N, C-alpha and C positions, 0 to 999 in steps of 0.2 A: 418736421421741426420741430426743438424742443424748447420748450415756453415756461418761464417760470414766473409768476405773479405773486411779489412781494408786498404783503399785508401787516399791518400794525396787531391784529386780532382778526376773529371769524365774527362778532356779533351780529347781531339783527340790525341791519344798517342798510341804505337804500346801493351807498357804492359798492358795498361786500354784494350786494345780492346783483348789483352791473356788473362786476367783474366775476362772479358766479358764472352767469350768463354767456356774458363770454367765453370764459372757459369754455363751458357746454360746447358752444359753437365751435371752437376751435378743436375741438375732442373729436367733434362729430366729422370735422372736414379732416381727419386722420393724423393730426398732431398730437406729440406727444404733450400733455399739459398740465406740471404742478401748481399748486400752490402752497407757498410758507409764509407761514405768520408768527412772529416772535411773544403772542399772549397765546398760553393755552386758551382753549374756546371750546363750544360747543357748535359746530353747521347743521346740527338737525333738521334747525327748521326749515332747511330750502333741501325740498325732495329733491331726488333726482341727480344729484351733484356725480357727474362722470370725473372730474379731474381729481388728482391724487390729494389731500392735504398733509400737508406737514406741516409737524410744529416745533419749532426751535426756537426754545426762549433762549434769552441773552443773558446769560449771567453776569452782572456786571460787577460783582463783588470779591471775586475775585481779582488776588493780584496781576495774574498774567490779562485778562479782561479787562483792566486797567492800564495798563501798560499798553494792550495793542489799540485802546480809547486815545492813548494820548501820541501814539505813532500815527492811526490814525488824521488827529487833528494836526500834529509838525507836517506831513505828508500834502495834508490840504493846503496849509499857508505855504509851504515852498511850492507847490504846485499852482498855485493860484493865477501866480504871476506866469506860467508856462501853457496856460488855457489847459485844464486837467479834461482828458478827454472821456467822451461816456464808455469806451473799452476800457478805465481804469478804471468805472467804478463797477463795471461787470468782474472785473479780477477780484476786486475786494468783495462783492457779493460771491461770487462762487467760491472764493477761498475760505470764507469764513463759514460759508452752509455748507461746502461739503458738496456743491448740488452744481454739474454741468450745464447748463441751460446754452443754445444756442442765442434767447435772446430774455431780459427781464425788464419787466415791466412793474 
C-alpha cells in the first residue's frame, strides 16, 4: 500500500520522531511510505530513516498560488454544507503535490 505522511517540517520534535518511527515500521511491513514536508529541513538527526522524504515548498507569493488558495477557500465554504468527505481532501493533496498515495495521514 502507498502511504503518505504530510508534515509542516522535519525538525527535531517528538511528533516528527513518532511519525518517522511509524513510517519505518510500515516500511518494514512492505508498504511504500513517503513523507512530504512543506518547509525544507534536516532530518539527519533521525538515524536509519527508510522512508523517502520529499520537500515540496508551498510558494504562496505567485499569482497562481493565490488564486488556488482562494479556490480552496471557496470550495470549502460551498462544500461545507455538503459535508466534505475525506476523499475530497485526498484529491486536493494529491493534485497539489503530484503524489498518488493510497492513504494520506
